C-alpha positions as CSV (number, residue, x, y, z in Angstrom):
1,M,17.7,-6.5,36.4
2,S,17.7,-10.3,36.6
3,P,18.4,-11.9,40.0
4,R,21.3,-13.5,38.3
5,G,22.9,-10.1,37.6
6,Y,22.1,-9.5,33.9
7,W,19.6,-7.3,32.1
8,Y,16.6,-9.1,30.6
9,A,13.6,-7.6,28.8
10,A,10.7,-9.4,27.1
11,G,7.1,-8.7,26.3
12,H,3.9,-10.0,24.7
13,Y,2.9,-8.7,21.2
14,S,-0.4,-8.6,19.4
15,A,-1.6,-6.6,16.5
16,S,-4.0,-6.5,13.6
17,E,-2.7,-7.9,10.4
18,H,-3.9,-4.8,8.7
19,G,-2.8,-2.0,11.0
20,G,-0.1,0.6,10.4
21,T,2.2,0.0,7.5
22,H,1.2,-3.4,6.2
23,I,0.8,-5.8,3.3
24,D,-2.5,-7.1,1.9
25,A,-1.9,-10.7,0.7
26,P,-4.1,-12.0,-2.2
27,I,-6.3,-14.1,0.2
28,H,-7.4,-10.9,1.9
29,F,-10.0,-10.4,-0.9
30,S,-9.5,-13.5,-3.0
31,R,-10.8,-16.9,-1.8
32,G,-8.0,-19.4,-2.2
33,G,-5.4,-16.7,-2.9
34,L,-1.9,-16.7,-1.5
35,T,-1.4,-16.1,2.2
36,V,1.3,-13.6,3.3
37,D,3.8,-16.4,4.1
38,Q,3.3,-17.8,0.6
39,I,4.2,-14.6,-1.4
40,P,7.6,-15.3,-3.0
41,L,10.4,-13.2,-1.6
42,A,11.5,-12.4,-5.2
43,K,8.2,-10.5,-5.6
44,L,8.8,-8.5,-2.4
45,I,11.9,-6.9,-3.9
46,A,10.8,-4.9,-6.9
47,P,11.6,-2.0,-9.2
48,T,9.3,0.8,-8.3
49,V,7.5,3.6,-10.0
50,V,5.9,6.5,-8.0
51,I,2.9,8.3,-9.4
52,D,2.6,11.7,-7.8
53,I,-1.1,12.7,-7.5
54,S,-0.6,14.9,-4.4
55,E,-1.7,18.1,-6.2
56,A,-5.0,16.6,-7.2
57,C,-5.5,15.1,-3.8
58,N,-4.9,18.5,-2.1
59,K,-8.0,19.7,-4.1
60,N,-10.1,16.6,-3.5
61,R,-9.8,14.4,-0.4
62,D,-11.6,11.6,-2.3
63,Y,-9.4,11.7,-5.4
64,R,-8.7,8.4,-7.2
65,L,-5.7,7.8,-9.3
66,S,-6.9,7.5,-12.8
67,V,-5.7,5.9,-16.1
68,D,-5.0,9.4,-17.3
69,D,-2.6,9.9,-14.3
70,L,-0.8,6.7,-15.4
71,T,-0.6,7.5,-19.1
72,T,0.6,11.1,-18.3
73,W,3.3,9.6,-16.1
74,E,4.3,7.3,-18.9
75,K,4.6,10.1,-21.4
76,Q,7.3,11.6,-19.1
77,H,9.1,8.4,-18.0
78,G,8.2,5.6,-20.4
79,Q,5.9,2.7,-20.1
80,I,5.5,1.1,-16.6
81,P,7.7,-2.0,-16.8
82,G,6.3,-5.4,-16.2
83,G,7.2,-6.7,-12.8
84,S,7.1,-3.3,-11.2
85,L,5.5,-2.1,-8.0
86,V,3.4,0.9,-8.6
87,L,3.1,3.4,-5.7
88,A,0.6,6.2,-5.5
89,R,2.0,9.3,-3.7
90,T,-1.0,11.3,-2.4
91,G,0.9,13.3,0.1
92,W,-1.4,12.0,2.8
93,G,1.6,11.1,5.0
94,K,1.7,14.7,6.1
95,Y,-1.5,14.2,8.1
96,W,-0.2,11.2,10.2
97,P,-0.8,10.7,13.1
98,D,-3.8,13.1,13.1
99,K,-6.6,10.5,12.5
100,G,-9.2,13.2,11.8
101,H,-7.2,14.5,8.8
102,Y,-5.7,11.2,7.8
103,L,-8.9,9.1,7.8
104,G,-11.5,11.8,7.7
105,S,-12.8,10.8,11.1
106,D,-11.2,10.3,14.5
107,V,-14.2,8.4,15.9
108,P,-13.2,4.8,16.6
109,G,-15.1,2.4,14.4
110,D,-16.8,5.2,12.4
111,I,-16.4,4.0,8.8
112,N,-19.3,6.0,7.3
113,V,-17.4,9.3,7.0
114,L,-13.9,8.2,5.9
115,H,-12.3,10.5,3.3
116,F,-8.9,9.9,1.7
117,P,-7.6,9.2,-1.8
118,G,-7.0,5.8,-3.4
119,F,-6.8,4.0,-6.8
120,S,-9.7,4.1,-9.3
121,L,-11.2,0.8,-10.5
122,E,-10.2,1.7,-14.1
123,A,-6.5,2.3,-13.1
124,A,-6.4,-1.0,-11.1
125,R,-7.8,-2.9,-14.1
126,F,-5.3,-1.1,-16.4
127,L,-2.3,-2.0,-14.3
128,V,-3.4,-5.6,-13.9
129,T,-4.3,-6.3,-17.5
130,R,-2.1,-3.9,-19.5
131,R,1.0,-3.5,-17.5
132,K,1.5,-6.8,-15.7
133,I,2.7,-5.3,-12.4
134,I,3.4,-7.3,-9.2
135,G,1.6,-5.0,-6.7
136,V,0.6,-1.5,-5.7
137,G,1.1,0.7,-2.7
138,I,-0.2,3.9,-1.3
139,D,0.5,6.4,1.5
140,T,-3.1,6.2,2.8
141,A,-5.0,3.7,4.8
142,S,-6.3,1.8,1.8
143,M,-6.0,1.1,-1.9
144,D,-9.7,1.9,-2.2
145,Y,-10.6,5.5,-1.5
146,G,-12.2,6.4,1.9
147,P,-15.9,6.4,0.8
148,S,-15.7,2.9,-0.8
149,R,-18.0,0.3,0.7
150,L,-17.3,-2.6,-1.7
151,F,-13.5,-2.4,-1.9
152,E,-13.5,-3.1,-5.6
153,V,-9.8,-2.1,-6.0
154,H,-8.9,-4.7,-3.4
155,G,-10.9,-7.2,-5.4
156,I,-9.2,-6.4,-8.7
157,I,-5.6,-6.2,-7.4
158,L,-5.7,-9.1,-4.9
159,G,-8.0,-11.1,-7.1
160,A,-5.3,-11.0,-9.8
161,G,-2.8,-12.6,-7.3
162,L,-1.0,-9.3,-6.6
163,Y,-0.4,-7.7,-3.3
164,G,-1.0,-4.2,-1.8
165,L,1.1,-2.1,0.5
166,E,-0.8,0.5,2.6
167,N,0.1,3.3,5.0
168,I,3.5,3.7,3.4
169,A,5.6,6.5,4.9
170,H,8.0,9.0,3.2
171,L,6.9,8.5,-0.5
172,D,8.0,12.1,-1.0
173,S,11.6,10.8,-0.6
174,L,11.4,8.5,-3.7
175,P,12.1,9.5,-7.3
176,P,9.5,8.7,-10.0
177,T,11.7,5.8,-11.2
178,A,14.9,3.8,-10.4
179,A,14.2,3.0,-6.8
180,T,13.9,-0.5,-5.6
181,I,11.5,-1.4,-2.8
182,V,12.2,-4.2,-0.3
183,A,9.0,-5.0,1.5
184,L,9.5,-7.3,4.5
185,P,6.3,-8.5,6.1
186,M,6.0,-10.4,9.3
187,K,5.8,-14.1,8.2
188,I,2.4,-15.0,9.6
189,K,1.4,-18.5,8.6
190,G,-1.9,-18.3,6.8
191,G,-2.1,-14.6,7.3
192,S,-4.3,-12.3,5.1
193,G,-1.7,-9.6,5.7
194,A,1.0,-8.5,8.1
195,P,2.9,-5.5,9.5
196,T,5.6,-4.7,7.0
197,R,9.0,-3.0,7.1
198,I,9.5,-1.2,3.8
199,I,12.9,-0.2,2.7
200,A,13.8,1.8,-0.4
201,V,17.1,1.4,-2.2
202,L,17.8,4.6,-4.1
203,P,20.0,4.8,-7.3
């Protein structure tokens, strides 16, 4: 309670640009790429397709979404439209906040034994060159699967001027098509990424 008789609360805030649910801006892996504050708002509101690979991921912690997964989805739902945001549903959200299961290790800073699903290089190239998407997202800690050491998927997606969303929650609540995602990152000037509030508008 303030001495003047009213309630007042305030605090200091600091966080990694790439912790929790967040966006990767192109500059994160692309020299000279857009920073998070430069990504046009129109590209952060997008029609969304959800590729469900959770069954395969249950069998293989290091599964990577493949071109076959994409073309199989398209046989059922039609070609992925240009301008879409493509989300990979691995089912990994069920492990949060158990770091041992979610990341493959609960030892702080231990990056040598990470195991979780991601996108394959081939799928990333396909989406960038053949489908003209605006970005990708996933319900794991990274677009690249856990054992990756070169982060090639980041290089492909961000190098093409697209963005990535990571650690997305509740992808099991979205239909394969027809949802619209609104991704609202903290507007950090010059940021390589930012904590992001993601909202889905359902049909």
